[in-house]
N, C-alpha and C positions, 0 to 999 in steps of 0.2 A: 536761448538767443539773446534776449534782452540783457541777461545777466552778463554774458560773455562781451557784448558790445560795451557795456558800462565799464568793464575791466580794461578793455583797450582804451577807453576814453580817459583813463586815469594814468597814462603813460606820461611820465614827467621826466625831462632830460635837463633841467636847469634848476638850481636851487643855491640860495645863500644863506649860509649859517654861521653862527657864533659859538666857539668852543673855548671853554675855560678849564685849564688844569688845576689840579688840586694844590692848595698852599702847603708849604712845607711846615711839619710840626715844630713847636717851640722847644727850644732846649730846657732842661730841667734844672731848677736851682734846689740842691739837696746836700745834706752832710750826713756823714757816717754817725750812726748811733750805735755804740758798742759798750757792753759792760767794761768798766775799768778804764774806758778811753773817753774822758769828759769832753774833750774838744776834737772830735773826729773831722778828717779833712773833707773837702767837697767831693761828692760822687754823682753829680747830676748827670744823667744821660743825654744823648743827642735826640733830636726829634726825627721823626721818619719824612722820607721824601714824599712830596705830594704825587698823586697819580698823573700820568701822562694820558692825553687824549690821542688815540690812534685810529686812523683810517684803514680798513682792511678789505681788499677786494674779495668779492665772493660771487661765484657763478649761480648762486641760488636766487640773487636778485636780478632784476632786469629794468629797474625804474627807480628814480629818486623820489617816488611818492612820499615815503615817510618823512622827508624833510620839508614838505609842504606844511605838515601839522606840527611838527616840532622843530625849532630853529636855534634853540640854545641848548647846549650841552656842557655838563659840569662833572669833572672827575672828583675823586675822593680825596680829602684832604689827609696829610700825613699825621700820624699819632704823635702827642707831645712825648717827650723823653720823661723818663723816670728815674727815681733813686737807684742806688746800688749800680750806677753806670748802665742802666738797661736803656737800650735803643728803642725808641718809638718805632711802631710798625709803619712800613711805607703804605701810602694810599694805594688802593687798587686802580690799575690803569682801566680807563674806559675805552673799550674796543667798539667802534662804529663801523658796522659792516656797509659796504658801498658795492654797487655793481661793477664787475669787470668792465674796464673801458672808461672809468671815470677820470676825468681830468680835473686837478685841483689848482685853483689859481688864486692870487691875491687881489681882492677888489680894487685896491688903490693903483698898484703898479701893473696890474693885469700879467704879471709875470707867471710862468708855470711853476707851481711848487712841487707837483707831484703828477705823475701818468700812471695810473694803476692798471696796467693791461695784462697783467698775469693773475692767475688764481692764487690767493693767499698773500699776495704783496701788501706790504705795510708802510705807512707813512706817519711819522710822530707829527701831528698837527699843532700840538701845544705841549711843552715840557712842564712836568711837574716842579714846583719849587724845592729848592734844597732845605733839608732840615736844619734848624739852629743847633749850635754847639751848646752842651750842657755846661754848668759852671766848673766841671772839674778841668776844663781845658785852660781855664783863665787864672788857675792859682800860680802864683810866683813866689819866690823867697820873701819879697817885701809886701805881698798881698795874698796872704794864706787862707783867707776866708772871704773868697769872692761870693757876694750876694746878688749876682746877676747872670743871666745866660742870654744866649743869642736868639732873637726871635727867628721864626721860619720864614723863608723867602716866599714871595707871591708867586703862584703858578702863572704861566704865560696864558694871555687871552688873545684870540686871534679871530679874524673874521675870514671866510673863504667863500669862493663862488666854485660850486661843483657843477661840471657839465659832463654829461654822459655821451659818449661817442660810441655808436655801435661797432662791434668788432665783427665784420663780415668780409668774405673774400671778394664777393661780387655785389656791386650796388646797382640798382635799376633806378634811372632818372628818366624825366620826360614831362611832357605836359599833362594836365588832369586827363584822365580817361585814354591814356596812351596804350593801356593794356597791361600795366605793371602788376597790378593786383591779380588779374587773371592768369599771367604767367607764372607768378610765385605760387599760386594756388595749384597749378596744374603740375609744376615740377616738384613740389614739396607738400608736407602735411600742413603748412600754414593756411589758415582759412581766413583772410581778410575780408572785409566788408566790400561788396562788389555791386555797383548800381550804374546806371547810365545818366550820371550827372557829375559837375566838377567836384573835386575835393571829396571823392568818396573815402579815400584814405587819409585819416586825420592824424594818424601816428605811424611811425616806421613799423614794418612787419619783417620778422626774421623766418628764414626757412632753411632746412638742411636739404641739399640737392644731391641725390645719389647718381653717380655715373658708373655703370658697369658693376662689377662686384666688389671693388676696393676703394675706388675714388669717391669722395664726396666733398662737398664745400658748403659754406654758409652764404646765403643770398639775402639781401635785404632790399626791401621795396621801400623807397624813399618817397614821401607824399609829394603829389603833383606840384611842379614848380611853374611859376608864371613870370612874366616880365617885371622886373623890379624886385625879385626875390631876394637879392644880395642885400636890399636895403630893409628887408622885413615886410615887404608887400606880399598879399596872399597869406599863406601859411607860415611865412616868415623864413628868415634865414638861418634860424636854429636848425633847420633840418638839412641844410647844406653841410653842416659839420659832420653828419654821419657818413658822407662819402669820403671824408678825410683818411680813414683807415682801411678803405676797400683797396684791394691790390688791382682791381680793374672795375670800371663801370661801364654798363651797357646803356646807351641812349636810345631808348625806345621812341619810334616815331609811327603814328597812325597814317596808314596809306589807304584807308577805306574810304568809300564814298561820303561817309558822314563826317570826316574831318573838315574843319573850317578853314585852315591855312593850307598852303602848299607845304610839302614836307621839308623842303630845303629850308624855308624860312622858320619852320618849327624847330629844326635842328640848330640853325644859327642862334635863334633867340636863347634857347636854353644854354647853349655854349657860351654865349655872352655873359649870362648871369653867373655861371660856373666860374669864368675867368674873372670877373669883377669881384666875385667873393674872394679870390686869392688863395692862399694857403697851399699853393702848388697842385691844387686839384686838377687843373686844366692840363697839367703834363702827364697826368697818369695815364696808363694804357686804357683805351676805351675802344669800343666798337659801336656801330650803328646798326639797330635792329628794326627793321621795317615790320610793323605788326598789322594783324588784322587782314591780311591779304586774302582770306576768303571772303571778305566783305567788300571786295573791289570788283565793279563791273568790268573794268579794263586795267591795263597795266601801265597807264600813263604816269600816275603818281609814283608808282613803284620804279619805273624805269628812271624818271627824273633824279630821284634819290640815290639810286644806284650809281648813275653816271657821275653824280656830284662826289660821291665817295671814292669812286674809281680815280676821278681827277685828282682827288686830294690825299690819295693814298691812305684811306680809312677803311679799316676792316668792315665788312658789310654782310648782313645776314637777313633773309626775308622768312617770316614764320607766320604761323597761325596757331595760337594757343587752343583754339576751338577744334581744329582738325589735327593738329600734331605736325603739320607739314614745316619741314626745316628745322624742328626742335632737336633732333638727335645730333645734326650737323653742328648746331650751335653749341650744344653741350660738350662734344668732343673738342671744339676749339676752346672753350673755357678750361676744360681739364688739362689741355696741352699748355695754355698760358699759366696756369696756376702751378703746376708742376715745374715749369721752367723757373718761375719766380721763387719757388720753394728751394730748388737746387741752387740758385744763386744765392739766396740767403743763407744756406748751409755752408757753402763754399767761404763765405765771408765771415 
């Protein structure tokens, strides 16, 4: 158990690295040496291209942990040209695997350079330098013995910010201890750490949820948000980025007797943080889920939240992850919403 928890703690979703492509090989200065040809012409070959640095997305990775320990990457240099017009060997491209869902940004302009959202997708992060031309290219009627060649070009050197945004169909948001970890552990094989204190979840958790015999979707448990999360307070705004790619997010609100705030205030506060974070997250389809209804001695808090959602035309469900009450109704709703979104995507 300790080992598993340690691995979860190593979830890294942000890194800044430097990549340098290989330099091109120099062109060769060479002359033919043949019997009975005392003054053979130039035959220096061209240098090889330097290796590119390429990011390639892979589903075998789910964290940017490797980039914490190694932040500089260098591709192979191109080989120098040789005599007899022989071309130098190109440098080997350096393929750097990154998790599917990695966004690559320029640290100075913050512009998106690549968004690697599909398995095997590639992005050339730095291009290798072109090989220099050998002296065979510089012979002219007035300069028949060129004793120089072109040097290889330098490979590109770039800095990038890598940000991992989880690819999930459904995102769970809410205050710490709203019941997100319990819900995802009940619905999927994910086993997040669960305890009765704030910030139990320190990293996002992913789980595959099965509905019926055929439908399934990926659910992400986003670590508990608090007031000021869009400014980095609490666990930081970096976890809000994981909601960006979800098709729908569920806003879990604790309606048990143990909850400190009234449920409507809980909902409004987290909604405000999501809206302030921006990135059009607040306009995504979402529903409110009242949780822990089995731990409420009366329905006062539940009814208050239900009436608010009804008045504001917000989809609403009440569930108990402990007893299973309301779970199937919520799952059928999610399957319907996701299938509709999938069909709309296919039409476009």
